N, C-alpha and C positions, 0 to 999 in steps of 0.2 A: 811463474814464480818471479817474485821481485825481490831483488837485493837492494836494501834501503840502508843509507849511511847518514849519521849525524855526527858533525863535528863543530856545531855552531856555538856551543858553551863549554863549560868546564868539564863536561862529561864527554866520553866518545862512545859511539854505539854503532852496532850493525844488526840488521834484522832480515829474516826472510819471511815474506808474505805470500801465501797461495791465494792468488786471485781468481784461480779457476773453480773454486768451490763456492760457497757462500761468503768467502772472504775470511780467512783465519791465519793466525799466526803460526808459523812453523818452528822458529827458534829465534832468539835474540841473545846478543851480549852487550853490556853496557858497564862502564866503570869510570872513575875519575881519570882524566887524562894528565893533569898536572903538567900542562904545556908540552906534552909529549904525543899530540895528536897524530903526527905523521908515522912514528914508529908504531904506536898502539893500533891505529887503524888498520894497518896492513896485517898486524899479527891477529887482530880480531877476525879479519876476512878470512885468513888462512885457517884459524881454528874452526870458524863456522863452516867452511868448506870441507874440512876433515870430518865433521860430524854429520854433514848432510851432502854427500857427493852426489846422490841422484837428484836432488833439488837444485844444486848448482848446474847439473847437466841440462836442466829444463828452464833455465832462466829466461825471461821474457823482457826485462828492463832492469835498469839500474836507476835508483832514486837518491836523491840527495836533499838535505836541508839547506836552503839556499840563502839564508840570512833574514834579517840582520843578526849580527852575533860576533864572535871573536874573528878578528881580522885575519890572523894566521890559521885558526881553525877552519874557516870558511874556505880559504885558499886550498888547504890540504884536502878537504872533502870534495871540492868540486874537481880538482886535479885528478884525484884517484878515481872519482866517478866517471870522468870523462875518458880517462885511460882504459878503464875496464870496458866502457861503451865501444871504444875504437877496437880494442883487441878481440872482444867477444861478438863485435857486430851487432850491439843491442841499442835500442832507443834509451835516451835520458830523460828522466821525469824530474823536474825540480819542484820542491815544495816550500813556500815561504815558512820561515822559522815561527813567526807568530802564529799562523794559521795551525802549525803542527802543535804548538803549546795550547791552543784552544780545543783542539780535538783530544788532547791528553787529560782534559778535565774529568772529573767524575761524571757518570752519566745523569745524575740528578740536576747538574748545574746547567742553567739556561742562558747565563751571561758571564762572559769571560773576558778578562783583561790581562793579556800576556804582555810582559815587559821585558826588553832586553837593554843591557847598558850601552850607553853612548858615550859622550864626553862628560867628565866630572860628575856633576848631578844631573845631567840630562840622560833620558832613557828613550829607546824607541818603544812605542806602544800603539796598539789598535784594539779597539772594542768590537767583541764578536757576540752574536746572538744566535741561540739554537732555535731552529723552527723545522717545518715539514721537510725541507730540502738539506737539512744538516746545518752547520755553521755557516753564517754570512757576516761579513764585516760591515759595520754601520758607517764606516768612512774608510778613506785611505790611511796608511800608516802615518804616524805622527811622532816627531821627536820634540820634546820639550822637558823642562826642569821638573823635578818630582813634585814640587809644591803647587804646580799649576794643572796637574791632572785631575784632582777631585772636583775642580771648577768645571771641567768639560765632561765629566762622567757622572752621571746621576743614577740613583737606585741602587739596589743591591748587586754585587759583583764579585766574581771569583778571581783573585789576583794570583798570577803565577809567573814563572821565568826567572833567569838569572838577575834581571833588573829588579824585580821584586825582592829576591834574596839579598841583594846588595843594600836595598834602602827599606828593609821590611819594618824596622821600628818606626820610622817616619809614616810610611804608608799605612801601617796599622793604625796609627794614631789618626791620620787624616781621613781614613776610611772607616773609623770607628761607628759601630752600629749598622754598618751596611755591607760589610766584608762577608762573603759566604766562606766559611771555614770548613776544613775536612772534619768529618765526623770521626769518632773513634772507630779504629780499625780500617777506615777508609784510606786509600791512597791515590796519588795521581800517576798515571800511566806513563811509562818511559817515553821520552819524546821520540826515540828512534822507532818505536811501536806504532805511535800515532802518525809519524811521518810515512811509514810503509802502508798504512790504511788509507791515507789521503793520496799517496801515489798511486795505489790500485785505482781508486776512483777517477784520478786524473787520467790514467793510461786507457781506462774504459771509454772516457770521454774524448779520447784523441788529443789530449793536451800534452803533446811531445815538445821538448825543449829543442832549440836549434843546438846540435852537438858542437858544431864549430865555434859559435858565438856565445854560447852560455857562460855567464859570468855570476859570481855571488852578488847578492844584494848588500853592498857595503854601506850605501848611503853616504857615509863619510869617506872620503878617498884615502885617508891615511890611518894607520892604527892609533887609538889613543887609549892607552892603558889595557891593551890586550884584546 
């Protein structure tokens, strides 16, 4: 059983993922953090534990969304995850936020462009494509101004993430005619659930983080607007 945490954006979430079966979600909680990631995350963990005591007794790892994202949120998530690993003597699995966002796209989506806020009009972004081995990134993460992205990304694509939410009007206009939209009744999976699923895959593949030296992927060293 994996306990996954996400504090990379405006929402705060925790999830339990059972990796011993075919891989299935046991339970999750997610809500708007309103800059209260620290107190909300601990409350969510306690609540989830009270609902699933047997599952918590069989935890095999703790996973955390590692960034990019909110400077304060990432620090909270990583600190709590590492603390739980030390106390419970469990391995730590880190999941890049952009990869988690791509994983959260609807199943029919084959190309995803997750974006997270950086400085002013800049966003972190990375193009992902879905194939036989799941999502793969076409390049390393990039940070650039919003108006430069359409030049670098061709073809239809699903836009997602807090960076998209902040610049939605402009990005919708610049990607007009090739933006993959949600269909009626279709939703995007909660990021913490997608993070938990990817964590199970990483744990199975032996991709364990160095507990002592693990740090969030800030990319910029100081907070710029949250």
